[in-house]
PDB file of N, H, CA, C and O in Angstrom:
ATOM      1  N   MET A   1       6.607  17.775   9.622  1.00  0.00           N
ATOM      2  CA  MET A   1       5.666  16.744   9.668  1.00  0.00           C
ATOM      3  C   MET A   1       4.836  15.796   8.608  1.00  0.00           C
ATOM      4  O   MET A   1       4.763  16.653   7.727  1.00  0.00           O
ATOM      5  N   THR A   2       4.526  15.279   8.349  1.00  0.00           N
ATOM      6  H   THR A   2       4.584  14.583   9.065  1.00  0.00           H
ATOM      7  CA  THR A   2       3.935  14.180   7.167  1.00  0.00           C
ATOM      8  C   THR A   2       2.882  13.945   8.155  1.00  0.00           C
ATOM      9  O   THR A   2       2.748  14.381   9.298  1.00  0.00           O
ATOM     10  N   ALA A   3       2.076  13.051   7.358  1.00  0.00           N
ATOM     11  H   ALA A   3       2.185  12.697   6.430  1.00  0.00           H
ATOM     12  CA  ALA A   3       0.435  13.205   7.370  1.00  0.00           C
ATOM     13  C   ALA A   3       0.775  11.746   7.862  1.00  0.00           C
ATOM     14  O   ALA A   3      -0.110  11.194   8.515  1.00  0.00           O
ATOM     15  N   LEU A   4       2.452  10.745   7.535  1.00  0.00           N
ATOM     16  H   LEU A   4       3.171  11.194   7.004  1.00  0.00           H
ATOM     17  CA  LEU A   4       2.345   9.462   8.348  1.00  0.00           C
ATOM     18  C   LEU A   4       2.938   9.976   9.735  1.00  0.00           C
ATOM     19  O   LEU A   4       2.985   9.195  10.685  1.00  0.00           O
ATOM     20  N   THR A   5       3.245  10.866   9.815  1.00  0.00           N
ATOM     21  H   THR A   5       3.207  11.501   9.043  1.00  0.00           H
ATOM     22  CA  THR A   5       3.844  11.018  11.215  1.00  0.00           C
ATOM     23  C   THR A   5       3.338  11.008  11.956  1.00  0.00           C
ATOM     24  O   THR A   5       3.506  10.313  12.957  1.00  0.00           O
ATOM     25  N   ILE A   6       2.226  12.058  11.674  1.00  0.00           N
ATOM     26  H   ILE A   6       2.090  12.623  10.860  1.00  0.00           H
ATOM     27  CA  ILE A   6       0.872  12.191  12.648  1.00  0.00           C
ATOM     28  C   ILE A   6       0.041  11.624  12.921  1.00  0.00           C
ATOM     29  O   ILE A   6      -0.608  11.783  13.955  1.00  0.00           O
ATOM     30  N   PHE A   7      -0.253  10.441  11.680  1.00  0.00           N
ATOM     31  H   PHE A   7       0.274  10.311  10.840  1.00  0.00           H
ATOM     32  CA  PHE A   7      -0.757   9.670  11.799  1.00  0.00           C
ATOM     33  C   PHE A   7      -0.458   8.078  12.740  1.00  0.00           C
ATOM     34  O   PHE A   7      -1.237   7.399  13.408  1.00  0.00           O
ATOM     35  N   LEU A   8       1.077   7.891  12.408  1.00  0.00           N
ATOM     36  H   LEU A   8       1.710   8.442  11.865  1.00  0.00           H
ATOM     37  CA  LEU A   8       1.164   6.398  13.457  1.00  0.00           C
ATOM     38  C   LEU A   8       1.902   7.771  14.744  1.00  0.00           C
ATOM     39  O   LEU A   8       2.782   7.334  15.485  1.00  0.00           O
ATOM     40  N   GLY A   9       1.709   8.520  14.832  1.00  0.00           N
ATOM     41  H   GLY A   9       0.993   8.875  14.230  1.00  0.00           H
ATOM     42  CA  GLY A   9       2.383   9.389  16.141  1.00  0.00           C
ATOM     43  C   GLY A   9       0.367   8.989  17.809  1.00  0.00           C
ATOM     44  O   GLY A   9       0.147   8.854  19.013  1.00  0.00           O
ATOM     45  N   ILE A  10      -0.253   9.015  16.646  1.00  0.00           N
ATOM     46  H   ILE A  10      -0.075   9.125  15.668  1.00  0.00           H
ATOM     47  CA  ILE A  10      -1.274   8.930  17.129  1.00  0.00           C
ATOM     48  C   ILE A  10      -1.693   7.828  17.583  1.00  0.00           C
ATOM     49  O   ILE A  10      -2.063   7.838  18.757  1.00  0.00           O
ATOM     50  N   MET A  11      -1.783   6.297  16.669  1.00  0.00           N
ATOM     51  H   MET A  11      -1.482   6.290  15.715  1.00  0.00           H
ATOM     52  CA  MET A  11      -1.584   5.215  16.782  1.00  0.00           C
ATOM     53  C   MET A  11      -0.755   4.717  17.634  1.00  0.00           C
ATOM     54  O   MET A  11       0.403   5.131  17.589  1.00  0.00           O
ATOM     55  N   GLY A  12      -1.192   3.510  18.823  1.00  0.00           N
ATOM     56  H   GLY A  12      -2.133   3.174  18.860  1.00  0.00           H
ATOM     57  CA  GLY A  12      -0.384   2.978  19.090  1.00  0.00           C
ATOM     58  C   GLY A  12      -0.486   1.463  19.552  1.00  0.00           C
ATOM     59  O   GLY A  12      -1.527   0.907  19.203  1.00  0.00           O
ATOM     60  N   PRO A  13       0.335   0.773  20.211  1.00  0.00           N
ATOM     61  CA  PRO A  13      -0.057  -0.757  19.677  1.00  0.00           C
ATOM     62  C   PRO A  13      -1.221  -1.359  20.384  1.00  0.00           C
ATOM     63  O   PRO A  13      -1.615  -2.486  20.088  1.00  0.00           O
ATOM     64  N   TRP A  14      -1.860  -0.536  21.443  1.00  0.00           N
ATOM     65  H   TRP A  14      -1.539   0.380  21.684  1.00  0.00           H
ATOM     66  CA  TRP A  14      -2.962  -1.685  21.215  1.00  0.00           C
ATOM     67  C   TRP A  14      -4.236  -1.073  19.663  1.00  0.00           C
ATOM     68  O   TRP A  14      -5.116  -1.750  19.132  1.00  0.00           O
ATOM     69  N   GLN A  15      -3.911   0.082  19.412  1.00  0.00           N
ATOM     70  H   GLN A  15      -3.196   0.632  19.843  1.00  0.00           H
ATOM     71  CA  GLN A  15      -4.734   0.629  18.417  1.00  0.00           C
ATOM     72  C   GLN A  15      -4.431  -0.284  16.819  1.00  0.00           C
ATOM     73  O   GLN A  15      -5.138  -1.028  16.138  1.00  0.00           O
ATOM     74  N   ILE A  16      -3.567   0.032  16.739  1.00  0.00           N
ATOM     75  H   ILE A  16      -2.993   0.636  17.292  1.00  0.00           H
ATOM     76  CA  ILE A  16      -2.620  -1.387  15.755  1.00  0.00           C
ATOM     77  C   ILE A  16      -3.492  -2.901  15.659  1.00  0.00           C
ATOM     78  O   ILE A  16      -3.834  -3.588  14.696  1.00  0.00           O
ATOM     79  N   ALA A  17      -3.648  -3.038  16.986  1.00  0.00           N
ATOM     80  H   ALA A  17      -3.371  -2.480  17.769  1.00  0.00           H
ATOM     81  CA  ALA A  17      -3.761  -4.797  17.513  1.00  0.00           C
ATOM     82  C   ALA A  17      -5.638  -4.997  17.164  1.00  0.00           C
ATOM     83  O   ALA A  17      -6.305  -5.932  16.720  1.00  0.00           O
ATOM     84  N   ILE A  18      -5.974  -3.594  17.637  1.00  0.00           N
ATOM     85  H   ILE A  18      -5.433  -2.835  17.998  1.00  0.00           H
ATOM     86  CA  ILE A  18      -7.462  -3.468  17.313  1.00  0.00           C
ATOM     87  C   ILE A  18      -7.944  -3.402  15.820  1.00  0.00           C
ATOM     88  O   ILE A  18      -9.013  -3.796  15.353  1.00  0.00           O
ATOM     89  N   VAL A  19      -6.808  -2.759  15.149  1.00  0.00           N
ATOM     90  H   VAL A  19      -5.940  -2.439  15.528  1.00  0.00           H
ATOM     91  CA  VAL A  19      -7.858  -2.372  13.855  1.00  0.00           C
ATOM     92  C   VAL A  19      -6.958  -4.021  13.572  1.00  0.00           C
ATOM     93  O   VAL A  19      -7.554  -4.601  14.479  1.00  0.00           O
ATOM     94  N   VAL A  20      -6.374  -4.698  13.219  1.00  0.00           N
ATOM     95  H   VAL A  20      -5.890  -4.227  12.482  1.00  0.00           H
ATOM     96  CA  VAL A  20      -5.580  -5.835  12.559  1.00  0.00           C
ATOM     97  C   VAL A  20      -6.980  -6.684  13.181  1.00  0.00           C
ATOM     98  O   VAL A  20      -7.571  -7.484  12.456  1.00  0.00           O
ATOM     99  N   ALA A  21      -7.321  -6.478  14.258  1.00  0.00           N
ATOM    100  H   ALA A  21      -6.841  -5.829  14.847  1.00  0.00           H
ATOM    101  CA  ALA A  21      -8.391  -8.059  14.293  1.00  0.00           C
ATOM    102  C   ALA A  21      -9.518  -7.432  14.277  1.00  0.00           C
ATOM    103  O   ALA A  21     -10.442  -7.927  14.922  1.00  0.00           O
ATOM    104  N   LEU A  22      -9.740  -6.158  13.521  1.00  0.00           N
ATOM    105  H   LEU A  22      -8.989  -5.757  12.996  1.00  0.00           H
ATOM    106  CA  LEU A  22     -11.269  -5.741  13.018  1.00  0.00           C
ATOM    107  C   LEU A  22     -10.736  -6.635  11.601  1.00  0.00           C
ATOM    108  O   LEU A  22     -11.367  -7.674  11.402  1.00  0.00           O
ATOM    109  N   VAL A  23      -9.857  -6.372  10.820  1.00  0.00           N
ATOM    110  H   VAL A  23      -9.345  -5.529  10.982  1.00  0.00           H
ATOM    111  CA  VAL A  23      -9.095  -6.379   9.743  1.00  0.00           C
ATOM    112  C   VAL A  23      -9.953  -8.491   9.517  1.00  0.00           C
ATOM    113  O   VAL A  23     -10.894  -8.911   8.844  1.00  0.00           O
ATOM    114  N   LEU A  24      -9.250  -8.985  10.199  1.00  0.00           N
ATOM    115  H   LEU A  24      -8.485  -8.644  10.746  1.00  0.00           H
ATOM    116  CA  LEU A  24      -9.331 -10.071  10.597  1.00  0.00           C
ATOM    117  C   LEU A  24     -10.908 -10.884  10.655  1.00  0.00           C
ATOM    118  O   LEU A  24     -11.338 -11.989  10.325  1.00  0.00           O
ATOM    119  N   LEU A  25     -11.309  -9.978  11.105  1.00  0.00           N
ATOM    120  H   LEU A  25     -10.960  -9.080  11.373  1.00  0.00           H
ATOM    121  CA  LEU A  25     -13.035 -10.624  11.525  1.00  0.00           C
ATOM    122  C   LEU A  25     -14.008 -10.447  10.212  1.00  0.00           C
ATOM    123  O   LEU A  25     -14.761 -11.230   9.633  1.00  0.00           O
ATOM    124  N   LEU A  26     -13.580  -8.760   9.952  1.00  0.00           N
ATOM    125  H   LEU A  26     -12.968  -8.124  10.422  1.00  0.00           H
ATOM    126  CA  LEU A  26     -13.977  -8.518   8.700  1.00  0.00           C
ATOM    127  C   LEU A  26     -13.808  -9.610   6.661  1.00  0.00           C
ATOM    128  O   LEU A  26     -14.505  -9.634   5.646  1.00  0.00           O
ATOM    129  N   PHE A  27     -12.432 -10.307   7.118  1.00  0.00           N
ATOM    130  H   PHE A  27     -11.865 -10.288   7.942  1.00  0.00           H
ATOM    131  CA  PHE A  27     -12.660 -10.520   5.946  1.00  0.00           C
ATOM    132  C   PHE A  27     -11.321 -11.602   6.044  1.00  0.00           C
ATOM    133  O   PHE A  27     -10.303 -11.845   5.395  1.00  0.00           O
ATOM    134  N   GLY A  28     -11.957 -12.051   7.199  1.00  0.00           N
ATOM    135  H   GLY A  28     -12.784 -11.854   7.726  1.00  0.00           H
ATOM    136  CA  GLY A  28     -11.355 -13.684   7.919  1.00  0.00           C
ATOM    137  C   GLY A  28      -9.701 -14.411   7.163  1.00  0.00           C
ATOM    138  O   GLY A  28      -9.064 -13.927   6.227  1.00  0.00           O
ATOM    139  N   GLY A  29      -9.410 -15.552   7.885  1.00  0.00           N
ATOM    140  H   GLY A  29      -9.927 -15.945   8.645  1.00  0.00           H
ATOM    141  CA  GLY A  29      -7.259 -15.487   7.795  1.00  0.00           C
ATOM    142  C   GLY A  29      -7.570 -16.357   6.012  1.00  0.00           C
ATOM    143  O   GLY A  29      -6.899 -17.358   5.761  1.00  0.00           O
ATOM    144  N   ARG A  30      -8.370 -15.952   5.188  1.00  0.00           N
ATOM    145  H   ARG A  30      -8.915 -15.139   5.392  1.00  0.00           H
ATOM    146  CA  ARG A  30      -8.440 -16.980   3.688  1.00  0.00           C
ATOM    147  C   ARG A  30      -8.420 -15.614   2.893  1.00  0.00           C
ATOM    148  O   ARG A  30      -7.589 -15.434   2.003  1.00  0.00           O
ATOM    149  N   LYS A  31      -9.328 -14.681   3.226  1.00  0.00           N
ATOM    150  H   LYS A  31     -10.004 -14.827   3.949  1.00  0.00           H
ATOM    151  CA  LYS A  31      -8.960 -13.479   2.401  1.00  0.00           C
ATOM    152  C   LYS A  31      -7.940 -12.823   2.066  1.00  0.00           C
ATOM    153  O   LYS A  31      -7.284 -12.770   1.026  1.00  0.00           O
ATOM    154  N   ILE A  32      -7.827 -12.034   3.626  1.00  0.00           N
ATOM    155  H   ILE A  32      -8.360 -12.076   4.471  1.00  0.00           H
ATOM    156  CA  ILE A  32      -6.375 -11.701   3.573  1.00  0.00           C
ATOM    157  C   ILE A  32      -4.907 -11.386   2.735  1.00  0.00           C
ATOM    158  O   ILE A  32      -4.253 -10.372   2.488  1.00  0.00           O
ATOM    159  N   PRO A  33      -4.746 -13.208   2.376  1.00  0.00           N
ATOM    160  CA  PRO A  33      -3.308 -13.250   1.319  1.00  0.00           C
ATOM    161  C   PRO A  33      -3.703 -12.534  -0.191  1.00  0.00           C
ATOM    162  O   PRO A  33      -2.986 -11.839  -0.911  1.00  0.00           O
ATOM    163  N   GLU A  34      -5.450 -13.075  -0.432  1.00  0.00           N
ATOM    164  H   GLU A  34      -6.032 -13.640   0.153  1.00  0.00           H
ATOM    165  CA  GLU A  34      -5.799 -12.798  -1.412  1.00  0.00           C
ATOM    166  C   GLU A  34      -5.690 -11.333  -2.067  1.00  0.00           C
ATOM    167  O   GLU A  34      -5.303 -10.975  -3.179  1.00  0.00           O
ATOM    168  N   LEU A  35      -6.345 -10.376  -0.574  1.00  0.00           N
ATOM    169  H   LEU A  35      -6.659 -10.666   0.330  1.00  0.00           H
ATOM    170  CA  LEU A  35      -6.333  -9.163  -1.121  1.00  0.00           C
ATOM    171  C   LEU A  35      -4.803  -8.605  -1.111  1.00  0.00           C
ATOM    172  O   LEU A  35      -4.543  -7.813  -2.017  1.00  0.00           O
ATOM    173  N   MET A  36      -4.127  -8.811  -0.518  1.00  0.00           N
ATOM    174  H   MET A  36      -4.339  -9.454   0.218  1.00  0.00           H
ATOM    175  CA  MET A  36      -2.104  -8.763  -0.357  1.00  0.00           C
ATOM    176  C   MET A  36      -2.377  -9.074  -1.966  1.00  0.00           C
ATOM    177  O   MET A  36      -2.858  -8.170  -2.649  1.00  0.00           O
ATOM    178  N   LYS A  37      -2.147 -10.025  -2.410  1.00  0.00           N
ATOM    179  H   LYS A  37      -1.757 -10.760  -1.856  1.00  0.00           H
ATOM    180  CA  LYS A  37      -1.694 -10.324  -3.972  1.00  0.00           C
ATOM    181  C   LYS A  37      -2.584  -9.530  -4.558  1.00  0.00           C
ATOM    182  O   LYS A  37      -1.810  -8.912  -5.289  1.00  0.00           O
ATOM    183  N   GLY A  38      -3.733  -9.043  -4.805  1.00  0.00           N
ATOM    184  H   GLY A  38      -4.362  -9.545  -4.211  1.00  0.00           H
ATOM    185  CA  GLY A  38      -4.122  -8.476  -5.204  1.00  0.00           C
ATOM    186  C   GLY A  38      -3.220  -6.758  -5.449  1.00  0.00           C
ATOM    187  O   GLY A  38      -3.025  -6.196  -6.527  1.00  0.00           O
ATOM    188  N   LEU A  39      -2.821  -6.277  -4.069  1.00  0.00           N
ATOM    189  H   LEU A  39      -2.979  -6.734  -3.194  1.00  0.00           H
ATOM    190  CA  LEU A  39      -2.368  -4.546  -3.367  1.00  0.00           C
ATOM    191  C   LEU A  39      -1.038  -4.510  -4.239  1.00  0.00           C
ATOM    192  O   LEU A  39      -0.755  -3.591  -5.007  1.00  0.00           O
ATOM    193  N   GLY A  40      -0.265  -5.638  -4.012  1.00  0.00           N
ATOM    194  H   GLY A  40      -0.495  -6.385  -3.388  1.00  0.00           H
ATOM    195  CA  GLY A  40       0.590  -5.887  -4.523  1.00  0.00           C
ATOM    196  C   GLY A  40       0.951  -6.535  -6.042  1.00  0.00           C
ATOM    197  O   GLY A  40       2.008  -7.080  -6.359  1.00  0.00           O
ATOM    198  N   THR A  41       0.060  -6.370  -6.674  1.00  0.00           N
ATOM    199  H   THR A  41      -0.799  -5.927  -6.417  1.00  0.00           H
ATOM    200  CA  THR A  41      -0.382  -6.651  -7.818  1.00  0.00           C
ATOM    201  C   THR A  41      -0.373  -5.265  -8.688  1.00  0.00           C
ATOM    202  O   THR A  41       0.223  -4.945  -9.716  1.00  0.00           O
ATOM    203  N   GLY A  42      -1.143  -4.691  -7.969  1.00  0.00           N
ATOM    204  H   GLY A  42      -1.627  -4.950  -7.133  1.00  0.00           H
ATOM    205  CA  GLY A  42      -1.788  -2.735  -7.675  1.00  0.00           C
ATOM    206  C   GLY A  42      -0.427  -2.295  -8.158  1.00  0.00           C
ATOM    207  O   GLY A  42      -0.205  -1.795  -9.261  1.00  0.00           O
ATOM    208  N   ILE A  43       0.546  -2.558  -7.119  1.00  0.00           N
ATOM    209  H   ILE A  43       0.366  -2.964  -6.223  1.00  0.00           H
ATOM    210  CA  ILE A  43       1.473  -1.567  -6.448  1.00  0.00           C
ATOM    211  C   ILE A  43       2.638  -1.771  -7.761  1.00  0.00           C
ATOM    212  O   ILE A  43       3.296  -0.784  -8.088  1.00  0.00           O
ATOM    213  N   ARG A  44       2.834  -2.993  -8.425  1.00  0.00           N
ATOM    214  H   ARG A  44       2.300  -3.796  -8.159  1.00  0.00           H
ATOM    215  CA  ARG A  44       3.828  -3.224  -9.336  1.00  0.00           C
ATOM    216  C   ARG A  44       3.360  -2.625 -10.543  1.00  0.00           C
ATOM    217  O   ARG A  44       4.190  -2.114 -11.294  1.00  0.00           O
ATOM    218  N   GLU A  45       2.119  -2.616 -10.843  1.00  0.00           N
ATOM    219  H   GLU A  45       1.445  -3.032 -10.233  1.00  0.00           H
ATOM    220  CA  GLU A  45       1.979  -2.099 -12.216  1.00  0.00           C
ATOM    221  C   GLU A  45       1.615  -0.887 -12.496  1.00  0.00           C
ATOM    222  O   GLU A  45       1.318  -0.396 -13.585  1.00  0.00           O
ATOM    223  N   PHE A  46       1.685  -0.015 -10.529  1.00  0.00           N
ATOM    224  H   PHE A  46       1.926  -0.414  -9.644  1.00  0.00           H
ATOM    225  CA  PHE A  46       1.516   1.427 -10.984  1.00  0.00           C
ATOM    226  C   PHE A  46       3.033   1.668 -10.789  1.00  0.00           C
ATOM    227  O   PHE A  46       3.476   2.789 -11.042  1.00  0.00           O
ATOM    228  N   LYS A  47       3.976   0.543 -10.292  1.00  0.00           N
ATOM    229  H   LYS A  47       3.616  -0.368 -10.086  1.00  0.00           H
ATOM    230  CA  LYS A  47       5.735   1.623 -10.540  1.00  0.00           C
ATOM    231  C   LYS A  47       5.953   1.238 -12.648  1.00  0.00           C
ATOM    232  O   LYS A  47       6.427   2.006 -13.485  1.00  0.00           O
ATOM    233  N   ASP A  48       5.354  -0.284 -12.879  1.00  0.00           N
ATOM    234  H   ASP A  48       4.969  -0.908 -12.199  1.00  0.00           H
ATOM    235  CA  ASP A  48       6.287  -0.030 -14.221  1.00  0.00           C
ATOM    236  C   ASP A  48       5.489   1.035 -14.337  1.00  0.00           C
ATOM    237  O   ASP A  48       6.074   2.049 -13.956  1.00  0.00           O
ATOM    238  N   ALA A  49       3.870   1.322 -14.879  1.00  0.00           N
ATOM    239  H   ALA A  49       3.395   0.499 -15.188  1.00  0.00           H
ATOM    240  CA  ALA A  49       3.929   2.199 -16.146  1.00  0.00           C
ATOM    241  C   ALA A  49       4.531   3.724 -15.181  1.00  0.00           C
ATOM    242  O   ALA A  49       4.726   4.663 -15.953  1.00  0.00           O
ATOM    243  N   THR A  50       4.749   3.974 -14.094  1.00  0.00           N
ATOM    244  H   THR A  50       4.590   3.211 -13.467  1.00  0.00           H
ATOM    245  CA  THR A  50       5.416   5.737 -14.284  1.00  0.00           C
ATOM    246  C   THR A  50       6.678   5.022 -14.364  1.00  0.00           C
ATOM    247  O   THR A  50       7.159   6.130 -14.126  1.00  0.00           O
ATOM    248  N   LYS A  51       7.468   4.422 -14.444  1.00  0.00           N
ATOM    249  H   LYS A  51       7.077   3.522 -14.638  1.00  0.00           H
ATOM    250  CA  LYS A  51       8.819   4.156 -14.514  1.00  0.00           C
ATOM    251  C   LYS A  51       9.050   3.654 -16.474  1.00  0.00           C
ATOM    252  O   LYS A  51      10.187   3.687 -16.946  1.00  0.00           O
ATOM    253  N   SER A  52       7.554   3.144 -17.568  1.00  0.00           N
ATOM    254  H   SER A  52       6.631   3.118 -17.184  1.00  0.00           H
ATOM    255  CA  SER A  52       7.635   3.733 -18.784  1.00  0.00           C
ATOM    256  C   SER A  52       7.785   5.231 -18.980  1.00  0.00           C
ATOM    257  O   SER A  52       8.628   5.658 -19.768  1.00  0.00           O
ATOM    258  N   GLU A  53       6.864   6.180 -18.175  1.00  0.00           N
ATOM    259  H   GLU A  53       6.178   5.834 -17.535  1.00  0.00           H
ATOM    260  CA  GLU A  53       6.473   7.343 -18.520  1.00  0.00           C
ATOM    261  C   GLU A  53       7.654   7.782 -18.653  1.00  0.00           C
ATOM    262  O   GLU A  53       8.023   8.156 -19.766  1.00  0.00           O
ATOM    263  N   GLU A  54       8.750   7.850 -17.244  1.00  0.00           N
ATOM    264  H   GLU A  54       8.450   7.547 -16.340  1.00  0.00           H
ATOM    265  CA  GLU A  54      10.010   8.128 -17.419  1.00  0.00           C
ATOM    266  C   GLU A  54      10.777   7.495 -18.372  1.00  0.00           C
ATOM    267  O   GLU A  54      11.052   8.350 -19.214  1.00  0.00           O
ATOM    268  N   ASP A  55      11.250   6.464 -18.664  1.00  0.00           N
ATOM    269  H   ASP A  55      11.027   5.770 -17.979  1.00  0.00           H
ATOM    270  CA  ASP A  55      11.483   6.550 -20.328  1.00  0.00           C
ATOM    271  C   ASP A  55      11.405   7.090 -21.087  1.00  0.00           C
ATOM    272  O   ASP A  55      12.290   7.664 -21.720  1.00  0.00           O
ATOM    273  N   ASP A  56       9.911   7.049 -21.301  1.00  0.00           N
ATOM    274  H   ASP A  56       9.192   6.583 -20.786  1.00  0.00           H
ATOM    275  CA  ASP A  56       9.406   7.940 -22.266  1.00  0.00           C
ATOM    276  C   ASP A  56       9.522   9.198 -22.565  1.00  0.00           C
ATOM    277  O   ASP A  56       9.355   9.668 -23.691  1.00  0.00           O
ATOM    278  N   LYS A  57       9.927  10.037 -21.193  1.00  0.00           N
ATOM    279  H   LYS A  57      10.063   9.655 -20.279  1.00  0.00           H
ATOM    280  CA  LYS A  57      10.601  11.266 -20.966  1.00  0.00           C
ATOM    281  C   LYS A  57      11.886  11.139 -21.880  1.00  0.00           C
ATOM    282  O   LYS A  57      12.174  11.291 -23.067  1.00  0.00           O
ATOM    283  N   ILE A  58      12.277  10.914 -21.136  1.00  0.00           N
ATOM    284  H   ILE A  58      12.043  10.791 -20.171  1.00  0.00           H
ATOM    285  CA  ILE A  58      13.986  10.758 -21.882  1.00  0.00           C
ATOM    286  C   ILE A  58      14.198  10.500 -22.943  1.00  0.00           C
ATOM    287  O   ILE A  58      15.216  10.916 -23.495  1.00  0.00           O
ATOM    288  N   GLU A  59      12.839   9.335 -23.886  1.00  0.00           N
ATOM    289  H   GLU A  59      12.011   8.997 -23.438  1.00  0.00           H
ATOM    290  CA  GLU A  59      13.635   9.233 -24.887  1.00  0.00           C
ATOM    291  C   GLU A  59      13.455  10.461 -26.238  1.00  0.00           C
ATOM    292  O   GLU A  59      13.980  10.734 -27.318  1.00  0.00           O
ATOM    293  N   GLU A  60      12.056  11.069 -25.105  1.00  0.00           N
ATOM    294  H   GLU A  60      11.629  10.847 -24.228  1.00  0.00           H
ATOM    295  CA  GLU A  60      11.417  12.667 -26.507  1.00  0.00           C
ATOM    296  C   GLU A  60      12.982  13.674 -25.994  1.00  0.00           C
ATOM    297  O   GLU A  60      14.003  13.662 -26.682  1.00  0.00           O
ATOM    298  N   LYS A  61      12.881  14.266 -25.024  1.00  0.00           N
ATOM    299  H   LYS A  61      12.052  14.275 -24.465  1.00  0.00           H
ATOM    300  CA  LYS A  61      14.508  15.102 -24.902  1.00  0.00           C
ATOM    301  C   LYS A  61      15.566  14.895 -25.692  1.00  0.00           C
ATOM    302  O   LYS A  61      16.313  15.731 -26.199  1.00  0.00           O
ATOM    303  N   LYS A  62      15.596  12.998 -25.811  1.00  0.00           N
ATOM    304  H   LYS A  62      14.989  12.318 -25.399  1.00  0.00           H
ATOM    305  CA  LYS A  62      17.710  13.188 -27.034  1.00  0.00           C
ATOM    306  C   LYS A  62      16.813  13.467 -27.980  1.00  0.00           C
ATOM    307  O   LYS A  62      17.183  13.729 -29.125  1.00  0.00           O
TER     308      LYS A  62
END
């Protein structure tokens, strides 16, 4: 079992709804899209960096 499976197995739909409600209360409706945009940008940069490292390793092997 992975950690994600264990985590999702513990949390039911009511717990997820409570977490979402708390996030909305803490950050507000206007701040959440900005947070998601920043998260998406970070993930994209991480993928680009790992891809360029893999390309560099392939070039070194040739």
